[in-house]
N, C-alpha and C positions, 0 to 999 in steps of 0.2 A: 519447755524442753522435757521430752520423755526420758525417763531415768531407766534407760536399757543399756547393756553393753554391746557395743558395735563388734562386729566380725573380727576386726582389727584387734581391738583389745582382748577378744576371746583368744586369738591366737598368739598374743604376746603374754599369754599366762596371767593378766591381770585379774582374772575373776578366779584363781586359785586360793586354796587357804594360805594365809601368810606362813604357816611354819614350814610349807613346802619351799618358799622363797628363802627362808631362813636356813633350811637343810642345804640347799643348793650353794648357798654363800659359805657354809661350813666346809662343805665337801670341796669347793674349789679353793679356798684357803688351804685345806690340809693336802690338795691335790689327789684327792681320791675320787675315781670314776670308774667304777667297775662293771662289767658285762652283767647284767642279770637277767632273769626271766621272770616277769610278774603276770600272774594270773588273775582273772576276774572270775568270782563264783558267789552264789548266794546260798545261804544256809536254811532259809526257810522262806516261804511265800507269805504275803498278807492274808490275814483270815483263813490260813491254813488250806487254800486252794491247791487242788492236786497238781496242776500244771501251770505254765507261763509261757509267754511268746518273748524271743529274744530279738530285740530291735534296736537301733543306735549304731549299728556296725558301720555303715557306710559314710556317718558324720565322724567316727572316729577314724576311719581311713582316710577321709580328706583333710582332717585335722593335722595329722601325722604323716602324711606323704610328703616325699623329698626329704624327709630326715633318715638318717642311716639305722633304720630300724625295720623289724620284722614283726608281722602280726598274723596270727592264726586265730581262727575262731570257728563255731559251728555257723552255718549260713544264717544270714537275718531271715526272720520269720520261722525258725524252727522252734516247735513246741518241745520245751525240756522240762525236767524236774531238778528239785534242788541238789546241791552239792557238785555240780559239774563245771568244770572250766570252760566256761562259754566263749572266753577269749583269753589270749596270751599275748604279751609284748616282750620281744627279746631286742635288747642293744645296751648302749652305755646309759647307766641310770640318768646322768644330766642330761640326756637328750629327750628325757620325756617325764620325768619325776616330777616335775613342776606342774605337769598337767592332768595329775591324779584326779583333782577336784572336777575339772573340766570333763575328763573322759569318764568318770561315774555319773555326773549329771546327764550326759549325752545318753548313756545306755539306761539309767535307772528310770529317769522320766519316759523316755519313748518305750521301753518294754513294759511299764506299769502300763501306759494308755494302751497299747496294743493289746495287752493280755486282758484288760478290762473289755476292751471292745469284741473281742473273740469270745470270750464268755457271754456276752449279750447275744452276739449273733448265733451262738451256738444254743443260747436258751430260746431264740426267735425261730428255730427249726426250719429254715429257708424262707421266712418271712423278711420282707424288707426292713433294714435297719438304716436310719439316717441320722449322721452323729449333728447334733444341735447344740454343742456344749461350749462353742467359742465365746459367747456371751458371759461365760464362768470364768473366764482365764484372761491374763494381760494380752492385750491384742497383739502385740510383737511377737508372742509364740502361738498364733493361731495357725500358721502352716503346719508347726510340729505337732500340735494336737490333732489336727484333721489328718496329716498324713499317716500317722500312727493308728487313728481311728480306722481310716481306709485299709491299712496293712492288716490290722486285726480283723477286716471282713465287712466292714460296714459298705452298703450300697452307694451311698452319697455323704455330701456335707453341705452344709449350708452357706458358708463365705465364698465370696467372689474369688478373692486372691487364691485361697487354697485349690478352688476349681482348676483356675488358670495353670496353677504350679503342676498339679497331678493329672492335668490335661482331661478333666471330666466335668460336664455341666454341674453347677452348683444346684442343690434342690431345697425347696420351701414351698409352703402353702400360702397362708396369709396371715398376719398378726392380729390380735384384737384391736389394734390401733385402726386398722383399715375399716374395721366393721363399725367402729365407735365413731370415727369421722364422717362415715357414710350415713350412719344412723339406723341402718337395718342391713341383716346379714345377706338376705337377698339381693339387695341393691348393691351390696359389695361384691358380692360373688358375680352378678350380671357385669358390674364394670370391670372385674378381673377377667372375664371371659372376653368383653369386648376389646380392652387394650393391650393384654398381655399375649405374647408369641402363642400360636396355637398348638406348638409343641410341648408348651408346658402344660401338664394334667391339671384338670380343674378340680381342685381338692378344697372345699370350703370348712372353714371353722365354725361350728354350730353352737357354741357354749357360751356365747357372750351376751345374749339378752335371754333367750326363751329356754324351755325344757329342750332337752337334746334331742328326743325321739320326734316331737313335732316340727322342731326346725329342720330336722333332716328329711323328713317326708316333704314338708312345703317346698324345700330346695329343690329336690329330686323334681317334684311337679313343675317348678317353675324353669329350672334349666333344660327341660324337655330332652333328655337322652344325653346332655353335655357333661354331668355330672360324674368325675370319674371317681371320686369319693368324698369323704367327710371325716374331719379330724375333731376329737375330742381332746381339749388341754383343760379339763375340769380341774380347777385346784382342789388340793386336800380338804379346804373349809367347806365346800359344797359338793364333795364327791358322793359320799355315802359307800354305798358297793359298787365300785367302778366296774366291775364284771356284769352285775345285773344291769347297770346302765346301758353298757353296751349290747347285752342281749335285748333289751328292749328296743333299741335302735335298730339292731339288726331284722328282728321281728317286724317291726313296723314297715321298715323297707320292704321286706320280703313279701309279704302279704299284699302288698301294692303294686308287686310286680318290679321291685327295683333291687333285684338280687344282685346285679352287677355293680351296684354302688360299694365301694370298698371302704373298710373301716379302719382309720389310723388313730393311733393313741399315742399321746405325749404328757409330759407333766410329771417330772420327778419319779419317773418309772425306773425299777431296777430289777435284777435277774429274777428274783421271786415273783415280783409283778407280772413279769414277760412268761413265766412258765404259766400262771394263772389264766391271763388274758389271751393265749394263744387259741383258746376255743372258739373265740370269735373275732379276734383282730388280724388283720391283713396286712398291717404294716406298723413300724414304731418311729418316733422321733426321740432320740435318746439324747439328753444334755447332761447333768450332773453325774450321772453313774459313770460316764466315761470321762469328762473332762476333770473330775475329782477323784479319778481312780488312783490307788495307793501306788506309789514309786515301788520299784522292786529293790531292794536294799544290798545291791551288790557291793563287794568289798575288793580292793587291789591289794593283792599279797604276793610279795616277793616269794618265790619257790626254788631260787637257783642263783648262787653267784659264783661268778668265775668257774663256771662248770661244776662246781659242787652243789648238791641239794641242801637247801636250809630253808627254815620256815619259822615264823613265829608259834608261840604255846598255841593249841587248838586248830592248827592248819597242818595238812600235809604236805611236806616238802617234796620236790621233784618236778620236773617238767611232764605234763601229763597231756594225753589226748582223749577224744571222746569218741567211743565206738558204739555201732548200733548193737543192741540187745537181741535177745531171741523173739521178743513179744513187739508187735507194731509200736512204734514211737517210744520204746524202751531203750536208753541211753547207759553206758557205763564209762567210767573213765579209768584210763591205765598208763602206767609209766610209758614216756617216748621211748625210754631205753629198751623196751620189750620187743621194740619193732613190730607192732600189731599188724594184721593183714588189711592190706589197702582196701579189699573189698568191703570191710566194715567200717572204715574209717570215716567219721563225720566231720571231724576237724579238717578244715582246709586253710592253705597259705593264701592271704591277700595282699601283703606287702612283703617283699625282701629288700632290704637295704633301702628303703623308701618307694622301692618301685613297684606298681601294681602288676601282680603277676595272675590275678583271677578276676574274671568280670564280674562287676557288681550287678545284680538284676534289676530290672525296671520295679516300680512299685507295684503295678499290677500283677507282676509275675510272683513278687513277695506274697500278695494278698492271696493269689490263687494257691499258692503253696500252703498258707495257714489255713485256708478253708479245706484244702485237701485233708489235711491233719487232725482237724477239730471233729470231724463228722459224728463220730461215735464215743468222743471222750466225755467222761462224767464231768460233771459242774462241781460237785462237792465230793 
């Protein structure tokens, strides 16, 4: 038996912190069920990165639809800065209070993955980035990881189910296991070419047995024009200067007439590695840097009760909306009571009394929105 919560258990509030259940019990006993506005915001980002990507909104909407609640939020995929109310839930507290843990989990994890994927993609400067991180996470959440890596801008992902859900083909080259079992890199690549659908690019893993530059040249000769690329997954214990190894491989291929053969890099790469390797690398397979991304530490705070502004110490009370600033991708928050101009309004209504009032965009549209925003943004 896999120890995972079912969708029904999540919807029943069984994965919430126990003190919310106790709070609900007390409020019901005291016959207290006030109308509130609760906003979700973050004080700072992990590692002091300058921007993040908001994700998980569609899951929150799905969780709370058909309840007598309103949801306002910035659009999913919006690049934002700390201190903004990314989402506000309005309604009777007992209709959603017990779900605080669940709601935070949905946006904290999703936004963390989408943010790190976007930073990786930004660092790659237009080069292909494939998400290979599902093996580092519990398999039950593979689709969540892959969806948010894709939303963050990754060109593809490795797992079959995620590909089916996102309606894009899963991507991958070959594992070391295939080369080891075949006993030879060239034989493994030839078998791949003979058996696997011709639509799949012929990309060979070249660091199993021999020196990478000689393996790359021998493969390019043996494949007679069929080799699309070579992948280096050299572990840190054997890597040395990865950039110099890549340069050597590129040099040896080029002087022998194989300039069309692409170089793929994988194996524990992060943003700094990508910035360095861009000089020679054509595409990346990224695992841990995305799957192990830090969550965004959103909090939920009541900012209004029965129409009156109120908040705990350290938080700003009052119902707030997000507006576009004067600079590209600059946002500010203002009190809703100021009736800000609609032309600058970023916050949108998604649920009104549990009914969907705005269309939730498809995943590929969210991805395009993210890519449009991050093109010139600083990484640090």
